[in-house]
C-alpha positions as CSV (number, residue, x, y, z in Angstrom):
1,M,-132.0,332.4,5.3
2,D,-131.1,328.9,6.2
3,F,-127.6,327.6,6.7
4,G,-127.4,326.0,3.2
5,K,-128.0,329.4,1.7
6,A,-125.5,330.9,4.1
7,I,-122.8,328.5,2.9
8,E,-123.6,329.4,-0.7
9,A,-123.1,333.1,0.2
10,L,-119.8,332.2,2.0
11,K,-118.5,330.4,-1.1
12,Q,-119.3,333.6,-3.0
13,M,-116.9,335.4,-0.6
14,K,-119.7,337.2,1.3
15,K,-119.8,337.7,5.1
16,V,-122.7,336.1,7.0
17,A,-124.0,336.4,10.5
18,R,-126.9,335.2,12.6
19,K,-129.5,337.9,13.3
20,G,-128.9,337.4,17.1
21,W,-125.3,338.5,16.6
22,N,-126.2,341.9,15.2
23,G,-124.7,344.8,17.1
24,K,-121.7,342.8,18.2
25,G,-119.8,343.1,14.9
26,M,-119.4,339.3,14.6
27,F,-119.5,337.6,11.2
28,V,-118.3,334.5,9.5
29,Y,-116.4,334.3,6.3
30,Y,-114.8,331.7,4.1
31,V,-111.0,331.4,3.7
32,P,-110.0,329.5,0.6
33,A,-107.1,327.1,0.4
34,N,-103.8,328.9,0.2
35,S,-100.3,328.9,1.8
36,Y,-98.3,331.2,3.9
37,P,-94.6,331.6,4.9
38,T,-93.8,329.7,8.0
39,V,-92.7,331.7,11.0
40,T,-92.1,329.4,13.9
41,E,-89.3,326.9,14.1
42,V,-91.8,324.1,14.7
43,A,-93.6,325.0,11.4
44,K,-90.3,325.4,9.5
45,K,-89.1,322.0,10.7
46,E,-92.4,320.3,9.7
47,F,-93.3,322.2,6.5
48,G,-90.2,324.0,5.3
49,E,-90.5,327.6,4.2
50,V,-94.2,327.4,3.2
51,A,-97.2,325.9,4.9
52,H,-100.2,325.0,2.8
53,Y,-103.7,325.0,4.4
54,N,-107.1,323.8,3.5
55,P,-110.2,326.0,3.2
56,Y,-112.0,326.9,6.4
57,F,-114.5,329.2,8.0
58,A,-113.3,332.1,10.1
59,I,-115.2,334.3,12.5
60,K,-114.6,337.9,13.6
61,T,-115.2,337.8,17.3
62,V,-116.7,340.5,19.6
63,S,-113.1,341.4,20.8
64,G,-112.1,342.0,17.1
65,T,-109.9,339.0,16.8
66,I,-110.3,336.2,14.2
67,S,-110.7,332.5,15.0
68,T,-111.4,329.4,13.0
69,W,-115.1,328.6,13.2
70,V,-117.1,325.4,13.2
71,P,-120.9,325.7,13.3
72,S,-123.0,324.2,16.1
73,V,-126.0,322.1,15.5
74,G,-128.1,325.2,16.4
75,D,-126.2,327.2,13.8
76,C,-126.8,324.5,11.1
77,L,-130.6,324.4,11.8
78,A,-131.1,328.1,12.2
79,E,-133.0,330.1,9.6
80,D,-131.9,333.6,10.8
81,W,-128.7,333.8,8.7
82,E,-128.1,337.0,6.7
83,V,-125.5,338.4,4.5
84,V,-123.8,341.4,6.1
85,A,-122.0,344.4,4.5
């Protein structure tokens, strides 16, 4: 599927990946706006006890960690996106 359909799937809280990523366990998912308790002194000084954040895309990386994700031009133009289980 194309990236537009992948975004629709993400907004439905589904995980998506490029076919070229298969076997590596990588996928992208949508994180809706929310808040979390602040932990660091810097965050507490700036935001108080709770920090609010905007929605974003996250990616599970090959190493099993999670990072924020911004698609490349190649990702946006690709038509090999798929919903993963």
